C-alpha positions as a printed Julia matrix, in Angstrom:
251×3 Matrix{Float64}:
 189.56  111.77   8.24
 185.82  112.37   8.49
 185.09  114.83  11.29
 186.55  116.56  14.33
 184.82  114.18  16.77
 186.83  111.05  17.43
 186.02  107.9   19.36
 188.49  105.82  21.35
 187.65  102.14  21.78
 189.41  100.53  24.73
 190.8    97.2   23.55
 194.15   96.75  25.3
 193.24   94.56  28.26
 194.15   90.94  28.86
 190.64   89.73  29.67
 191.78   87.54  32.56
 188.27   86.41  33.51
 187.66   85.28  29.92
 190.51   82.77  29.96
 191.15   80.35  28.37
 189.42   82.02  25.41
 191.66   85.06  25.65
 194.89   83.05  25.85
 195.04   83.07  22.05
 192.27   85.48  21.04
 192.11   89.09  22.24
 188.87   89.74  24.09
 187.6    92.33  21.56
 187.68   89.62  18.86
 185.53   87.11  20.77
 182.36   86.39  18.85
 178.74   87.17  19.7
 175.95   86.74  17.19
 178.33   86.14  14.33
 180.42   89.28  14.9
 183.32   90.12  17.14
 182.56   92.28  20.16
 184.55   95.21  18.82
 182.78   95.11  15.46
 179.44   95.69  17.2
 180.93   98.9   18.6
 182.5    99.99  15.32
 179.21   99.5   13.49
 177.26  101.4   16.17
 179.64  104.35  15.96
 179.48  104.33  12.17
 175.66  104.33  12.21
 175.81  107.45  14.37
 178.26  108.98  11.87
 181.25  108.92  14.21
 183.79  107.72  11.69
 187.17  108.68  13.11
 188.02  105.82  15.46
 191.12  105.04  17.5
 191.63  101.6   19.03
 194.16  101.18  21.82
 195.94   97.83  21.88
 198.37   95.81  23.97
 197.59   92.1   24.54
 197.56   90.38  21.1
 197.16   93.78  19.5
 198.58   92.54  16.19
 195.61   90.18  15.87
 193.18   93.06  16.39
 194.88   95.11  13.7
 194.92   92.16  11.3
 191.21   91.5   11.82
 189.96   95.1   11.81
 192.39   96.86   9.5
 191.91  100.51   8.59
 188.11  100.42   8.9
 187.39  100.86   5.2
 184.86   98.03   5.15
 182.68  100.03   7.58
 183.42  103.36   5.9
 185.34  104.56   8.96
 188.96  105.6    9.48
 190.68  103.52  12.16
 194.04  104.28  13.78
 195.79  102.34  16.52
 197.3   103.58  19.76
 199.81  100.82  20.47
 200.66  100.51  24.16
 202.88   97.47  23.78
 202.61   93.78  22.98
 201.88   92.16  26.33
 199.18   92.34  28.98
 201.54   94.17  31.34
 201.86   96.98  28.8
 198.19   97.95  28.96
 197.78  101.42  30.47
 194.21  101.1   31.82
 191.55  103.66  30.93
 193.06  106.98  32.0
 196.51  105.98  30.84
 195.1   104.79  27.53
 193.47  108.17  26.91
 196.64  110.07  27.78
 198.71  107.83  25.48
 196.28  108.48  22.59
 195.76  112.17  23.32
 197.75  113.48  20.34
 195.66  111.27  18.08
 192.41  112.39  19.69
 193.05  116.04  18.9
 191.65  119.21  20.46
 187.91  118.57  20.22
 185.73  116.67  22.72
 185.85  112.93  22.08
 184.03  109.7   22.94
 185.36  106.67  24.79
 183.69  103.25  24.72
 184.69   99.75  25.79
 185.2    96.97  23.28
 183.64   94.4   25.63
 180.31   96.24  25.99
 177.36   95.02  23.93
 174.58   97.57  23.64
 171.92   99.06  21.4
 172.62  102.58  22.65
 172.37  105.16  19.86
 175.67  107.04  19.92
 174.05  109.9   17.99
 172.57  110.93  21.36
 176.05  112.02  22.4
 176.1   114.92  19.95
 174.33  117.26  22.38
 176.68  116.47  25.3
 179.67  116.85  22.98
 178.42  120.31  22.02
 177.97  121.21  25.7
 181.54  120.14  26.43
 182.84  122.13  23.46
 181.01  125.23  24.73
 182.52  124.86  28.21
 179.21  124.12  29.94
 180.6   120.83  31.29
 183.87  118.91  31.04
 182.55  115.38  30.54
 179.41  113.28  30.1
 178.6   109.79  31.43
 176.01  107.28  30.25
 174.53  105.22  33.1
 172.65  101.92  32.8
 170.78   99.5   35.05
 172.95   97.92  37.72
 174.22   94.48  36.65
 174.52   91.57  39.03
 178.2    92.29  39.66
 177.53   95.93  40.63
 174.19   96.09  42.43
 175.28   99.12  44.47
 175.72  101.22  41.34
 178.22  104.0   40.71
 176.53  107.35  40.1
 173.16  108.97  40.53
 171.83  111.85  38.45
 170.91  115.15  40.12
 169.67  118.01  37.95
 171.37  116.48  34.94
 174.75  116.03  36.65
 176.51  112.86  37.77
 176.88  112.51  41.53
 178.11  109.88  43.95
 175.3   110.84  46.35
 172.11  108.84  45.89
 168.62  109.86  47.01
 165.33  107.93  47.17
 164.3   109.62  43.92
 167.69  109.22  42.26
 169.39  105.9   43.1
 172.86  105.04  41.95
 173.1   103.44  38.52
 175.89  101.63  36.74
 178.65  103.52  34.95
 178.2   102.14  31.43
 181.66  102.9   30.06
 180.28  105.22  27.38
 181.56  108.77  27.91
 182.47  112.09  26.36
 185.52  114.06  27.52
 187.26  117.34  26.89
 190.9   116.62  25.98
 192.12  119.45  28.18
 191.32  117.32  31.24
 194.18  114.99  30.29
 196.64  117.51  28.85
 199.1   117.63  31.74
 198.89  114.03  32.88
 201.8   111.59  32.52
 201.49  108.44  30.44
 201.19  105.98  33.3
 199.01  102.97  34.02
 196.02  104.6   35.71
 192.25  104.12  35.74
 189.76  106.93  35.24
 188.41  106.58  38.77
 188.84  107.88  41.38
 190.73  110.56  39.41
 187.62  111.72  37.5
 185.59  112.06  40.71
 187.1   115.52  41.11
 185.1   116.75  38.12
 181.99  114.95  39.35
 182.26  116.7   42.72
 182.62  120.04  40.95
 179.4   119.37  38.97
 181.32  119.43  35.73
 180.03  116.06  34.49
 176.58  115.71  32.95
 174.89  112.31  32.87
 172.04  110.41  31.28
 170.28  107.15  32.08
 169.96  104.52  29.34
 167.34  101.83  29.91
 167.99   99.67  26.84
 170.22   96.71  26.15
 173.6    97.02  27.87
 175.91   94.16  28.75
 179.48   94.28  30.03
 180.74   90.86  28.96
 183.1    89.7   31.67
 183.17   85.91  31.83
 183.08   82.9   29.53
 179.75   81.85  31.05
 178.28   85.31  30.47
 179.32   85.28  26.82
 177.84   81.8   26.32
 174.59   82.88  27.98
 174.3    85.92  25.73
 175.05   83.86  22.64
 172.24   81.46  23.56
 169.84   84.36  24.08
 170.95   85.94  20.83
 170.18   82.79  18.9
 166.68   82.74  20.39
 165.82   85.98  18.6
 165.39   86.92  14.96
 168.77   88.4   14.1
 167.75   89.54  10.64
 165.75   92.6   11.7
 166.92   95.24  14.15
 170.62   95.95  14.65
 172.02   95.01  17.07
 170.05   92.06  18.37
 168.46   91.24  20.73
 167.21   94.7   21.69
 166.77   95.13  25.43
 166.64   91.39  26.0
 170.11   90.58  27.28
 169.44   90.94  31.01
């Protein structure tokens, strides 16, 4: 193992809106720019020196393990939190964290989604992780520009904290699925199929969740058409320079 900070990549879902592609290929292994979606995330975490990674699996999880392995090729250590073999076994986001909690350990950790494509620098999370470890806050959210499917947004930022209350100077922005958490938040929860929200709103209301706005490239790949559109845009750029590509262009 490399460090006390671990990252959990959510990869258990069925990817219903990506059918028929996901009938035989798990969504995290769908390709964009010559790499699978989950590999973009693994590489980004490795560049930021977060090298202890857990991947939760359910639907076609054996194919993810066969393709990704133990992470040695990226100089990371990868473990798997196996929730089952079928789509119905997936525990959603909160349930996935609770299931993997023993693997995540006692230190603040990161969660990211395997179907998000971004050029966010995960090294920026070191300061929020330190704040969580010190007890200043319990969690940290990264927010991004509102996509077409969520124009209303999710959270605003007020004095550095996430809030559901928007103002003219602080409109709601999209929850980007990139977070830091203290494991104690999940310690007494049962392993059930539950999402993070609205459960986590309790900590937001208590001003225990810091937040930041990220203006760069962020895409939550949800449909076959969306993936095809991004692939076409990707091919229009020089993919031999910055990593990942295209930077800030997939809008």
